[in-house]
RODOPA-666533 format. One line per 8 residues: number of its first residue (from 1); their letters; for each residue x, y, z of C-alpha. Coordinates in Angstrom, 3 decimals, padded with zeros to 6 digits. Layout:
N
NUM> A> X/Y/Z ~ ...
# end
This chain:
658
1> MPPSETSK> 130.805/-010.972/-111.918 ~ 127.132/-011.914/-111.247 ~ 125.712/-010.925/-107.844 ~ 126.058/-013.462/-105.054 ~ 123.047/-015.161/-103.479 ~ 123.609/-013.055/-100.364 ~ 123.569/-009.796/-102.303 ~ 120.509/-010.880/-104.290
9> QLESVLHE> 118.639/-011.677/-101.091 ~ 119.655/-008.316/-099.634 ~ 118.462/-006.540/-102.755 ~ 115.144/-008.365/-102.551 ~ 114.609/-007.449/-098.914 ~ 115.601/-003.811/-099.330 ~ 113.137/-003.335/-102.157 ~ 110.200/-005.302/-100.719
17> TRVFPPPP> 107.221/-002.921/-100.566 ~ 104.139/-005.127/-100.379 ~ 101.914/-004.674/-097.318 ~ 099.514/-007.347/-096.054 ~ 096.936/-006.043/-093.571 ~ 095.194/-008.627/-091.373 ~ 091.844/-009.852/-092.751 ~ 088.829/-007.944/-091.354
25> DFVARARM> 087.293/-011.093/-089.859 ~ 090.571/-011.753/-087.995 ~ 090.667/-008.189/-086.649 ~ 087.062/-008.450/-085.495 ~ 087.976/-011.240/-083.061 ~ 091.598/-010.258/-082.357 ~ 092.908/-010.230/-078.816 ~ 094.792/-006.994/-079.548
33> RAEDHARL> 093.808/-004.430/-082.180 ~ 095.609/-001.346/-083.450 ~ 094.091/000.915/-080.772 ~ 095.138/-001.525/-078.018 ~ 098.673/-001.692/-079.394 ~ 098.885/002.113/-079.525 ~ 097.555/002.446/-075.964 ~ 100.007/-000.060/-074.499
41> TAEAARDN> 102.933/001.390/-076.459 ~ 102.102/004.869/-075.160 ~ 101.759/003.550/-071.601 ~ 105.196/001.949/-071.805 ~ 106.713/005.126/-073.271 ~ 105.370/007.203/-070.363 ~ 106.504/004.845/-067.592 ~ 108.316/001.722/-068.754
49> VGYWAARA> 108.893/000.333/-065.274 ~ 105.306/000.949/-064.205 ~ 104.079/-000.649/-067.424 ~ 105.915/-003.906/-066.716 ~ 104.796/-003.884/-063.083 ~ 101.157/-003.673/-064.195 ~ 101.599/-006.546/-066.635 ~ 103.305/-008.720/-063.982
57> REELHWFK> 100.470/-008.168/-061.503 ~ 097.822/-008.890/-064.155 ~ 099.355/-012.001/-065.691 ~ 101.142/-013.993/-062.977 ~ 100.147/-015.578/-059.687 ~ 102.490/-014.410/-056.923 ~ 102.748/-016.261/-053.622 ~ 104.410/-013.129/-052.277
65> PFTRVLDD> 103.533/-009.968/-054.242 ~ 106.462/-007.791/-055.228 ~ 106.873/-004.182/-054.122 ~ 110.170/-003.467/-055.921 ~ 109.989/-003.567/-059.717 ~ 113.371/-002.834/-061.337 ~ 116.703/-002.926/-059.532 ~ 119.297/-001.213/-061.721
73> SKAPNYRW> 121.834/-000.624/-058.944 ~ 124.276/-003.075/-060.555 ~ 123.483/-002.322/-064.190 ~ 123.855/-003.887/-066.673 ~ 122.957/-006.764/-064.346 ~ 119.308/-005.788/-064.101 ~ 116.881/-007.482/-061.700 ~ 113.081/-007.474/-061.796
81> FTDGELNA> 110.361/-007.916/-059.130 ~ 113.110/-008.764/-056.664 ~ 111.101/-009.171/-053.452 ~ 108.287/-011.164/-055.065 ~ 107.941/-014.951/-054.909 ~ 106.197/-017.301/-057.345 ~ 106.503/-020.688/-058.999 ~ 106.649/-021.172/-062.776
89> SYNCIDVH> 105.074/-024.652/-062.726 ~ 102.153/-023.405/-060.636 ~ 101.586/-020.624/-063.173 ~ 101.662/-023.085/-066.082 ~ 099.525/-025.862/-064.598 ~ 097.792/-025.322/-061.251 ~ 096.186/-021.997/-062.192 ~ 094.203/-023.803/-064.917
97> LAQRGNKT> 092.982/-026.855/-063.012 ~ 089.719/-025.393/-061.723 ~ 088.510/-024.200/-065.147 ~ 090.579/-026.243/-067.598 ~ 091.459/-029.465/-065.785 ~ 089.847/-031.601/-068.472 ~ 091.181/-029.513/-071.365 ~ 093.898/-031.103/-073.480
105> AIVFESEP> 097.268/-029.605/-072.617 ~ 099.521/-031.684/-074.914 ~ 098.858/-033.616/-078.116 ~ 101.883/-035.758/-078.915 ~ 102.633/-037.654/-082.114 ~ 105.669/-039.897/-082.419 ~ 107.479/-040.350/-085.700 ~ 105.966/-043.839/-086.189
113> GDVRRLTY> 102.542/-042.222/-085.727 ~ 101.487/-043.105/-082.172 ~ 099.374/-040.377/-080.569 ~ 099.023/-039.505/-076.884 ~ 097.029/-036.755/-075.209 ~ 097.443/-035.271/-071.745 ~ 094.859/-033.040/-070.098 ~ 095.971/-030.318/-067.704
121> AELAAEVG> 094.889/-032.554/-064.811 ~ 096.925/-035.474/-066.196 ~ 099.912/-033.198/-066.806 ~ 099.661/-031.981/-063.205 ~ 099.720/-035.570/-061.949 ~ 102.717/-036.530/-064.114 ~ 104.665/-033.431/-063.062 ~ 103.814/-034.032/-059.395
129> RFANGLKA> 104.983/-037.648/-059.480 ~ 108.223/-036.856/-061.238 ~ 108.943/-033.820/-059.043 ~ 108.549/-036.007/-055.962 ~ 110.788/-038.599/-057.599 ~ 113.501/-036.013/-058.187 ~ 113.315/-034.939/-054.563 ~ 113.664/-038.576/-053.513
137> LGVAPGDR> 116.853/-038.731/-055.590 ~ 118.213/-035.820/-053.558 ~ 117.575/-032.952/-055.996 ~ 117.363/-029.732/-053.995 ~ 116.441/-026.129/-054.863 ~ 119.216/-024.517/-056.892 ~ 120.656/-027.821/-058.123 ~ 121.252/-027.969/-061.870
145> VVIYMPMV> 119.511/-030.750/-063.773 ~ 120.447/-031.484/-067.392 ~ 117.625/-032.718/-069.652 ~ 118.773/-034.589/-072.774 ~ 115.645/-036.068/-074.266 ~ 113.691/-036.590/-077.467 ~ 110.722/-034.346/-078.246 ~ 108.244/-036.212/-076.043
153> PEAVVAIQ> 105.785/-035.038/-073.348 ~ 108.131/-036.299/-070.649 ~ 110.594/-033.586/-071.678 ~ 107.998/-030.972/-070.710 ~ 107.154/-032.963/-067.570 ~ 110.840/-032.910/-066.578 ~ 111.108/-029.165/-067.242 ~ 108.004/-028.397/-065.222
161> ACARIGAT> 109.037/-030.757/-062.407 ~ 112.366/-028.977/-062.033 ~ 110.595/-025.618/-061.898 ~ 108.162/-026.993/-059.325 ~ 110.877/-027.894/-056.819 ~ 113.194/-024.950/-057.525 ~ 115.856/-026.897/-059.423 ~ 117.497/-025.083/-062.348
169> HSVVFGGF> 117.131/-027.048/-065.576 ~ 119.473/-027.000/-068.548 ~ 118.032/-028.669/-071.637 ~ 120.544/-029.987/-074.169 ~ 119.271/-030.601/-077.699 ~ 119.019/-034.342/-078.347 ~ 120.949/-033.947/-081.606 ~ 124.078/-032.733/-079.847
177> SAKSLRDR> 127.027/-035.080/-079.462 ~ 128.394/-036.649/-076.301 ~ 131.194/-034.071/-076.210 ~ 128.755/-031.161/-076.428 ~ 126.667/-032.742/-073.674 ~ 129.740/-033.216/-071.484 ~ 130.842/-029.602/-071.949 ~ 127.435/-028.345/-070.807
185> IEDAAARV> 127.189/-030.711/-067.852 ~ 130.612/-029.691/-066.620 ~ 130.047/-025.963/-067.037 ~ 126.753/-026.134/-065.129 ~ 128.143/-028.564/-062.513 ~ 124.880/-030.485/-062.878 ~ 123.877/-033.157/-060.326 ~ 121.413/-035.143/-062.439
193> VITADGGR> 120.938/-036.014/-066.110 ~ 117.478/-036.927/-067.386 ~ 117.562/-038.798/-070.685 ~ 115.894/-041.613/-072.642 ~ 117.062/-044.905/-074.079 ~ 116.768/-043.348/-077.532 ~ 114.871/-041.049/-079.824 ~ 113.665/-041.239/-083.407
201> RAGKLVDL> 114.614/-038.964/-086.262 ~ 114.055/-039.522/-089.978 ~ 113.501/-043.227/-089.432 ~ 116.743/-043.643/-087.511 ~ 117.440/-044.322/-083.871 ~ 119.236/-041.642/-081.859 ~ 121.143/-043.404/-079.066 ~ 120.690/-040.873/-076.278
209> KGATDEAL> 121.666/-043.181/-073.420 ~ 124.799/-044.249/-075.275 ~ 125.783/-040.622/-075.807 ~ 125.076/-039.885/-072.142 ~ 127.298/-042.773/-071.043 ~ 130.046/-041.546/-073.356 ~ 129.745/-038.015/-071.972 ~ 129.990/-039.251/-068.389
217> AEGCGSIA> 132.880/-041.629/-069.073 ~ 135.381/-038.793/-068.759 ~ 134.809/-036.023/-066.258 ~ 131.351/-034.839/-065.180 ~ 132.179/-035.631/-061.569 ~ 129.241/-033.556/-060.336 ~ 126.686/-036.040/-061.700 ~ 125.174/-038.237/-058.984
225> RVVVMKHA> 122.222/-039.808/-060.815 ~ 120.968/-040.508/-064.335 ~ 117.245/-040.979/-064.980 ~ 116.376/-042.926/-068.139 ~ 112.967/-042.956/-069.819 ~ 112.018/-046.033/-071.851 ~ 110.935/-044.742/-075.237 ~ 112.606/-046.140/-078.359
233> GNDVRMKA> 113.066/-049.659/-076.980 ~ 116.763/-049.957/-077.805 ~ 119.037/-051.938/-075.490 ~ 120.973/-049.811/-073.033 ~ 123.418/-050.415/-070.221 ~ 122.380/-049.254/-066.770 ~ 125.096/-048.429/-064.255 ~ 124.219/-049.687/-060.785
241> GRDAWWSD> 123.963/-046.981/-058.166 ~ 123.870/-044.186/-060.730 ~ 121.193/-044.988/-063.311 ~ 117.484/-045.384/-062.657 ~ 114.534/-045.947/-064.959 ~ 111.994/-043.117/-065.066 ~ 109.245/-045.630/-064.255 ~ 111.060/-046.650/-061.068
249> VVKGQSTE> 111.668/-043.038/-060.057 ~ 107.935/-042.232/-060.160 ~ 106.721/-045.575/-058.801 ~ 104.743/-045.067/-055.598 ~ 105.154/-041.294/-055.681 ~ 102.219/-039.030/-054.896 ~ 100.695/-036.968/-057.694 ~ 100.646/-034.032/-055.294
257> CVPLPVPS> 103.806/-031.966/-055.007 ~ 103.471/-028.592/-053.349 ~ 105.121/-025.989/-055.608 ~ 108.044/-024.225/-053.983 ~ 107.740/-020.419/-053.939 ~ 111.034/-019.020/-055.206 ~ 112.260/-015.433/-055.543 ~ 111.488/-013.829/-058.879
265> EHPLFLLY> 115.211/-013.750/-059.681 ~ 115.715/-017.454/-058.937 ~ 117.484/-019.045/-061.951 ~ 114.750/-020.954/-063.788 ~ 117.053/-022.378/-066.444 ~ 120.402/-022.263/-068.173 ~ 120.472/-022.654/-071.928 ~ 123.789/-022.946/-073.716
273> TSGSTGKP> 124.278/-021.058/-076.947 ~ 127.337/-020.702/-079.117 ~ 129.507/-017.631/-079.078 ~ 132.477/-016.394/-081.052 ~ 134.863/-018.274/-078.752 ~ 135.153/-022.021/-078.480 ~ 133.238/-022.215/-075.190 ~ 129.408/-022.188/-075.318
281> KGIQHSTG> 127.699/-019.570/-073.170 ~ 125.356/-020.614/-070.371 ~ 122.561/-018.075/-070.731 ~ 120.880/-017.653/-067.326 ~ 117.197/-016.733/-067.155 ~ 115.177/-015.771/-064.115 ~ 111.759/-017.095/-063.100 ~ 109.388/-014.120/-062.828
289> GYLLHAKL> 110.612/-011.869/-065.617 ~ 111.079/-014.704/-068.106 ~ 107.681/-016.273/-067.479 ~ 105.904/-012.921/-067.764 ~ 107.325/-012.158/-071.206 ~ 106.840/-015.729/-072.480 ~ 103.170/-015.686/-071.470 ~ 102.458/-012.185/-072.761
297> TAQWIFDL> 104.008/-012.786/-076.154 ~ 102.290/-016.170/-076.501 ~ 098.971/-014.416/-075.967 ~ 099.610/-011.266/-077.983 ~ 101.648/-012.461/-080.967 ~ 099.701/-015.695/-081.479 ~ 096.334/-014.177/-080.563 ~ 095.648/-017.216/-078.386
305> RDDDVFWC> 092.021/-018.224/-077.867 ~ 090.712/-020.957/-075.626 ~ 089.876/-023.259/-078.540 ~ 093.236/-022.932/-080.318 ~ 095.550/-025.835/-081.069 ~ 099.036/-024.336/-081.111 ~ 101.976/-026.053/-082.783 ~ 105.468/-024.663/-082.421
313> TADVGWVT> 107.689/-027.139/-084.274 ~ 110.844/-026.257/-082.302 ~ 112.604/-028.808/-080.126 ~ 112.659/-028.047/-076.399 ~ 116.447/-028.096/-076.651 ~ 116.286/-024.600/-078.153 ~ 114.933/-021.424/-076.584 ~ 111.930/-021.411/-078.933
321> GHSYVAYG> 110.919/-024.759/-077.470 ~ 111.286/-023.328/-073.974 ~ 109.254/-020.191/-074.526 ~ 106.619/-021.447/-076.974 ~ 106.284/-025.118/-076.049 ~ 107.183/-025.683/-072.396 ~ 106.228/-022.349/-070.819 ~ 104.414/-019.549/-072.682
329> PLAAGATI> 101.432/-021.435/-074.197 ~ 100.932/-023.515/-071.051 ~ 100.965/-020.388/-068.899 ~ 098.236/-019.096/-071.217 ~ 096.219/-022.317/-070.872 ~ 096.607/-023.408/-074.507 ~ 096.606/-026.825/-076.159 ~ 100.016/-027.533/-077.700
337> VMYEGAPV> 101.180/-030.095/-080.249 ~ 104.491/-031.948/-079.919 ~ 106.012/-034.026/-082.718 ~ 109.118/-036.121/-082.264 ~ 110.334/-036.689/-085.791 ~ 111.560/-035.095/-088.998 ~ 109.347/-032.829/-091.135 ~ 109.749/-034.957/-094.261
345> HPDAGRFW> 109.353/-038.439/-092.765 ~ 107.988/-040.582/-094.233 ~ 107.278/-037.919/-096.859 ~ 107.083/-034.152/-097.325 ~ 103.435/-034.072/-096.282 ~ 104.089/-034.983/-092.623 ~ 103.700/-031.463/-091.206 ~ 100.490/-030.872/-093.135
353> SICQRHGV> 099.129/-034.284/-092.188 ~ 099.661/-033.447/-088.504 ~ 097.958/-030.072/-088.953 ~ 094.964/-031.737/-090.605 ~ 094.551/-034.628/-088.160 ~ 094.963/-032.606/-084.972 ~ 093.136/-029.483/-086.100 ~ 096.109/-027.148/-085.735
361> TIFYTAPT> 094.983/-023.506/-085.742 ~ 098.342/-021.771/-085.141 ~ 101.509/-023.031/-086.841 ~ 104.935/-021.633/-085.896 ~ 108.100/-022.871/-087.619 ~ 111.467/-021.818/-089.033 ~ 112.175/-020.333/-092.472 ~ 114.578/-023.246/-092.971
369> AIRALMKF> 111.672/-025.691/-092.773 ~ 109.511/-023.529/-095.029 ~ 112.215/-023.347/-097.710 ~ 112.837/-027.082/-097.483 ~ 109.145/-027.875/-097.935 ~ 108.853/-025.379/-100.796 ~ 111.255/-027.543/-102.775 ~ 108.642/-030.318/-102.938
377> GDEIPAQY> 106.144/-028.070/-104.691 ~ 102.614/-026.826/-104.047 ~ 100.882/-030.112/-104.802 ~ 101.768/-031.837/-101.525 ~ 100.236/-029.293/-099.097 ~ 097.270/-028.960/-101.486 ~ 096.358/-032.566/-100.647 ~ 095.604/-031.672/-097.027
385> DLSKIRLL> 092.803/-029.788/-095.308 ~ 094.545/-026.809/-093.710 ~ 091.361/-024.796/-093.292 ~ 091.581/-024.704/-089.496 ~ 094.906/-022.848/-089.578 ~ 094.184/-019.183/-088.870 ~ 097.660/-017.855/-088.039 ~ 101.174/-018.655/-089.265
393> GTVGEPIN> 104.486/-017.729/-087.680 ~ 108.216/-017.837/-088.389 ~ 111.189/-017.890/-086.045 ~ 114.938/-018.398/-085.974 ~ 116.203/-016.165/-088.769 ~ 114.931/-013.556/-091.238 ~ 112.580/-015.058/-093.816 ~ 113.169/-014.151/-097.450
401> PEAWIWYH> 110.138/-012.596/-099.191 ~ 109.829/-015.471/-101.662 ~ 109.384/-018.011/-098.855 ~ 107.035/-015.632/-097.025 ~ 104.758/-015.376/-100.078 ~ 104.735/-019.169/-100.575 ~ 103.869/-019.642/-096.892 ~ 101.074/-017.073/-097.217
409> EVIGRKRC> 099.596/-018.385/-100.451 ~ 100.116/-022.159/-100.284 ~ 099.865/-022.883/-096.567 ~ 097.756/-019.961/-095.387 ~ 095.625/-019.965/-098.559 ~ 095.908/-016.138/-098.583 ~ 093.720/-015.765/-095.473 ~ 096.139/-016.166/-092.532
417> PIVDTWWQ> 098.255/-013.374/-091.033 ~ 101.952/-014.230/-090.680 ~ 103.913/-013.204/-087.596 ~ 107.641/-012.968/-088.393 ~ 109.244/-012.881/-084.937 ~ 112.698/-011.567/-084.068 ~ 114.270/-012.569/-080.771 ~ 117.181/-014.519/-079.299
425> TETGAAMI> 118.072/-017.023/-076.613 ~ 119.304/-014.042/-074.637 ~ 116.074/-012.024/-074.903 ~ 113.941/-014.856/-073.544 ~ 110.937/-014.261/-075.787 ~ 109.886/-012.420/-078.924 ~ 110.882/-008.749/-079.056 ~ 109.969/-007.477/-082.519
433> SPIPGAIP> 106.953/-008.974/-084.261 ~ 103.666/-008.138/-085.892 ~ 100.719/-008.269/-083.518 ~ 098.411/-009.951/-086.028 ~ 095.264/-007.940/-085.336 ~ 097.116/-004.648/-085.104 ~ 100.188/-004.483/-087.374 ~ 100.084/-005.091/-091.153
441> AKPGSCTK> 102.844/-007.421/-092.330 ~ 105.565/-006.862/-094.917 ~ 107.252/-009.967/-096.348 ~ 110.741/-010.195/-094.847 ~ 110.221/-007.676/-092.034 ~ 109.654/-008.484/-088.365 ~ 107.778/-005.132/-088.313 ~ 107.706/-003.305/-084.949
449> PIPGIDAA> 108.737/-003.933/-081.330 ~ 106.060/-005.298/-079.045 ~ 104.764/-002.765/-076.475 ~ 107.377/-002.170/-073.790 ~ 110.417/-002.999/-075.937 ~ 112.615/-000.032/-076.901 ~ 114.526/-001.235/-079.974 ~ 116.707/001.006/-082.119
457> IVDEEGDE> 119.391/000.955/-084.802 ~ 122.632/002.753/-084.001 ~ 125.849/003.563/-085.825 ~ 129.420/002.808/-084.773 ~ 129.366/005.623/-082.220 ~ 126.096/004.464/-080.691 ~ 124.001/007.273/-082.160 ~ 120.558/006.358/-083.441
465> VTDPNRGG> 120.221/005.911/-087.187 ~ 117.087/007.740/-088.294 ~ 117.470/007.659/-092.080 ~ 115.138/005.048/-093.617 ~ 116.981/002.049/-095.068 ~ 120.354/003.045/-093.631 ~ 121.649/000.078/-091.701 ~ 123.378/-000.245/-088.368
473> SLVIRKPW> 123.545/-002.300/-085.201 ~ 120.314/-003.498/-083.583 ~ 120.155/-002.621/-079.887 ~ 117.616/-002.573/-077.049 ~ 117.812/000.673/-075.090 ~ 115.817/-000.164/-071.960 ~ 115.931/-003.294/-069.798 ~ 113.006/-005.712/-070.073
481> PSMLRTIW> 111.895/-008.484/-067.696 ~ 112.864/-011.583/-069.730 ~ 116.390/-010.451/-070.541 ~ 119.239/-012.804/-069.666 ~ 120.659/-012.109/-066.232 ~ 124.244/-013.168/-066.839 ~ 126.394/-015.855/-068.430 ~ 126.651/-018.689/-065.941
489> GDNQRYID> 129.933/-018.445/-064.092 ~ 131.284/-015.586/-066.221 ~ 129.617/-012.236/-065.619 ~ 132.463/-010.317/-067.254 ~ 131.840/-012.218/-070.473 ~ 128.177/-011.192/-070.185 ~ 129.134/-007.529/-069.952 ~ 131.781/-007.735/-072.677
497> TYWARYGN> 129.532/-009.629/-075.088 ~ 126.255/-007.752/-074.741 ~ 126.973/-004.310/-073.267 ~ 130.547/-003.056/-073.527 ~ 130.459/-002.028/-077.197 ~ 128.442/001.101/-076.393 ~ 129.645/001.765/-072.882 ~ 126.989/-000.398/-071.168
505> RYYVAGDT> 124.212/001.892/-072.432 ~ 122.441/-000.641/-074.652 ~ 121.924/-004.353/-075.028 ~ 123.775/-005.227/-078.232 ~ 121.917/-007.913/-080.195 ~ 124.787/-008.663/-082.574 ~ 122.498/-008.336/-085.599 ~ 122.609/-005.736/-088.328
513> AHRDADGY> 119.317/-004.184/-089.407 ~ 117.682/-001.204/-091.027 ~ 114.342/000.504/-090.460 ~ 112.118/001.783/-093.239 ~ 110.012/004.929/-093.480 ~ 107.093/003.191/-091.713 ~ 109.276/002.289/-088.735 ~ 109.449/-001.396/-089.707
521> FWVMGRSD> 112.607/-003.302/-088.751 ~ 114.426/-005.461/-091.318 ~ 117.049/-007.750/-089.750 ~ 119.861/-008.567/-092.176 ~ 121.960/-011.063/-090.208 ~ 124.729/-011.522/-087.680 ~ 127.470/-008.973/-087.270 ~ 129.844/-011.275/-085.379
529> DVLKVSGH> 131.439/-014.642/-086.040 ~ 128.370/-016.674/-085.205 ~ 126.845/-018.860/-087.908 ~ 123.105/-019.461/-088.104 ~ 122.524/-022.880/-089.648 ~ 118.889/-023.973/-089.974 ~ 118.002/-021.391/-087.352 ~ 120.593/-022.723/-084.872
537> RLGTMEVE> 123.551/-020.642/-083.752 ~ 127.039/-022.108/-083.955 ~ 130.226/-020.319/-082.999 ~ 132.912/-020.367/-085.654 ~ 135.519/-021.014/-082.989 ~ 133.535/-023.993/-081.682 ~ 133.480/-025.589/-085.148 ~ 137.139/-024.753/-085.770
545> SAFVAHPR> 138.074/-026.342/-082.449 ~ 136.302/-029.526/-083.509 ~ 138.307/-029.651/-086.743 ~ 141.603/-029.169/-084.949 ~ 140.767/-032.040/-082.594 ~ 141.272/-034.378/-085.562 ~ 144.867/-035.702/-085.605 ~ 145.388/-034.795/-089.288
553> VAEAAVVG> 144.305/-031.160/-088.935 ~ 146.760/-028.424/-088.061 ~ 144.525/-025.387/-088.518 ~ 141.023/-024.533/-089.685 ~ 138.945/-021.444/-090.417 ~ 135.168/-021.533/-090.778 ~ 132.852/-019.031/-092.457 ~ 129.251/-019.036/-093.625
561> RSHDIKGE> 127.777/-018.874/-097.086 ~ 124.196/-018.468/-098.231 ~ 122.115/-021.637/-098.487 ~ 118.635/-021.896/-099.986 ~ 117.350/-024.297/-097.332 ~ 119.458/-023.778/-094.219 ~ 119.832/-020.026/-094.531 ~ 123.550/-020.376/-093.923
569> AIFAYVVL> 125.912/-023.264/-094.625 ~ 129.320/-023.947/-093.077 ~ 132.329/-023.510/-095.373 ~ 135.616/-024.717/-093.907 ~ 139.205/-024.057/-094.954 ~ 141.544/-026.713/-093.577 ~ 145.319/-026.939/-093.281 ~ 146.587/-030.462/-092.646
577> RGARPTGT> 149.582/-031.877/-090.891 ~ 151.532/-033.087/-093.899 ~ 150.901/-032.760/-097.625 ~ 147.726/-031.238/-098.985 ~ 145.597/-034.016/-100.567 ~ 144.115/-033.827/-104.032 ~ 141.621/-035.825/-106.100 ~ 139.965/-038.855/-104.523
585> EAERLAVE> 142.173/-038.617/-101.425 ~ 140.875/-035.086/-100.792 ~ 137.299/-036.275/-101.271 ~ 137.758/-039.186/-098.874 ~ 139.343/-037.025/-096.194 ~ 136.640/-034.386/-096.567 ~ 133.993/-037.026/-095.804 ~ 136.004/-038.226/-092.810
593> LRDFVGKE> 136.375/-034.705/-091.411 ~ 132.710/-033.904/-092.005 ~ 131.687/-036.961/-089.996 ~ 134.272/-036.180/-087.323 ~ 132.936/-032.668/-086.764 ~ 129.415/-034.066/-086.674 ~ 130.428/-036.487/-083.942 ~ 132.177/-033.743/-081.987
601> LGAIAKPD> 129.386/-031.166/-082.124 ~ 126.308/-032.829/-083.607 ~ 125.012/-033.289/-087.133 ~ 123.917/-029.653/-087.412 ~ 127.607/-028.618/-087.385 ~ 128.661/-030.759/-090.356 ~ 130.248/-028.448/-092.954 ~ 128.777/-028.390/-096.453
609> DIRFADNL> 132.137/-027.444/-098.019 ~ 135.711/-028.309/-097.055 ~ 138.612/-026.831/-098.989 ~ 142.205/-027.834/-098.297 ~ 145.063/-025.345/-098.453 ~ 148.733/-025.231/-097.529 ~ 148.128/-022.193/-095.344 ~ 145.321/-019.905/-094.236
617> PKTRSGKI> 145.365/-016.305/-095.498 ~ 146.946/-014.218/-092.772 ~ 148.269/-010.755/-092.389 ~ 151.905/-010.358/-091.543 ~ 150.886/-009.934/-087.927 ~ 149.310/-013.408/-087.998 ~ 145.607/-012.457/-088.121 ~ 143.422/-014.667/-090.318
625> MRRLLRNI> 141.728/-012.601/-093.029 ~ 138.191/-013.860/-092.512 ~ 136.580/-011.311/-094.795 ~ 138.647/-012.674/-097.680 ~ 137.544/-016.211/-096.806 ~ 133.893/-015.112/-096.794 ~ 134.297/-013.445/-100.179 ~ 135.709/-016.644/-101.687
633> ARGEEITA> 133.125/-018.936/-100.048 ~ 130.264/-016.786/-101.314 ~ 131.660/-016.360/-104.812 ~ 131.988/-012.610/-104.354 ~ 134.627/-010.215/-105.516 ~ 137.418/-009.948/-102.960 ~ 136.870/-006.777/-100.978 ~ 139.586/-007.385/-098.416
641> DVSTLENP> 142.878/-005.506/-098.736 ~ 145.229/-008.265/-099.927 ~ 148.266/-005.990/-099.743 ~ 148.775/-007.183/-096.180 ~ 148.489/-010.841/-097.141 ~ 151.542/-012.787/-096.035 ~ 151.408/-015.235/-098.964 ~ 149.386/-013.929/-101.967
649> AILDQLRG> 149.972/-017.186/-103.878 ~ 147.597/-018.947/-101.502 ~ 144.575/-017.316/-103.179 ~ 144.384/-019.866/-106.010 ~ 144.332/-022.741/-103.525 ~ 141.594/-021.061/-101.500 ~ 139.543/-020.639/-104.655 ~ 140.025/-024.322/-105.454
657> KA> 142.073/-023.614/-108.588 ~ 145.339/-025.155/-107.491
# end
């Protein structure tokens, strides 16, 4: 049998040996060089806690300086800078006003092509007005505010306004369905939803207000107010006493809003991410520790200079959009680009057109987007002037060497370092990444941990794996400031998910990896039942629950298979109530179920493949044999022990041969 796409990709990564040092002219101006990286790494190795204390005092403005650095008395619930007080919005905006008030903070381009620019002074005024408006609506420190918006500057304004008044924001990706929005509102017990009439994506309207109304129609009793921004111009229904237009909320409000000093451990935001159970996890991040790491990594990994134009293509609904759109670059005083629409609308040159017109110097995107744009050939990016780009980055999943080389040669024109960053919603900011002026790159490797991060690969017993190229579980051995603090409302789940596997000694990333002879990390993928589709994490149980919500479905099992564009595609095995369909009836029902799951969870969760069977493969004890399902979905030889299979005849159906 020929090797599967997964095994071929693994083979390619394991045997990748090319090394790409940063260009000498880049090193000459780099913010951090090899000697700086070595010095900081040694400092952290000598005194990790003292190292982070020094960085926190250097980088952040504290209204009340901290005297206690790390509280590990309730480990693994670690706390940082506990007696210090600060404000995230002040650190992202006010600290720049004296020197950078007239500097552009945000360049925004809508999908139709309209462009807006906000200086730091204008951003401060917008945030102040909206923060005062939220207070007038009764939002108090500690209240949870859900933000469900398109990728527009007002999304950042809302985020910063919440931080300014001490409210805890929870951004929900605008592509998620009403049900997903409702689940997150209810779990957070949010008081306010901030949304828009609609958004634009690939030439289509996204009815955000309609989805919000649907989410609030059943449950969500904690919601007192809904704020609606006029953006797409679609007709919406406004509920008297509950709904208010953004323009009315800010009308007459002062541009001055005194930032509220909050304790370093004050919850800055909740961000929901999928797990291996049906219930999304509310990842809770603190204020001081999170902001420190987001700012540091924005400066170090992207080598930020005062004249840079930084474009992270991620939506603010994901953690990348939090750390490298809404917080990190602004804390560093950078100019950021925001784009509302799809990367190939109206054509596959849209990204490169934006880079050319706005003078983008740093471009940070997902391997999924890179692979998708590769499919259109080299000729399209060749039509654009990309000469101002000096640094490229990738995020969301491991990048295959072939895509890395295309990115380097066609987009970077062989002169731009590439920073391949590994991190997670839970880590808060990048953990393993090249520092472009200090660490040579290898295609497919995220290289080495940033100074202060103690990453390792361990075996099943928790012992470090030291043999080059022998894989294991990726762990972080020492606490770091931007780590998640808990899972909202479920601390035991936090401990069980991230710490219990090795007796609470290490943070368990859930990824498998190996490290080569040069100490470079190579992340191979998830080790649990979490799918990574286009860089977005989806729990298998969450998708399976959506299937079973359909009245025709009795049972479903979901696995992932390799996909050239998305990285991983969803492959579903479905057992119906009643006879198994065949032919055109099976095709029709597959389309219906695909759309149903998309409505339940959002378009990102639509399965690429649906296969109907009379039963799922189970052991005699009733456990679904997921490894067998993965083998079949990926076209691999079956490695599972089928001797325990309750009904061996089901195999032909699962393979689509009966």
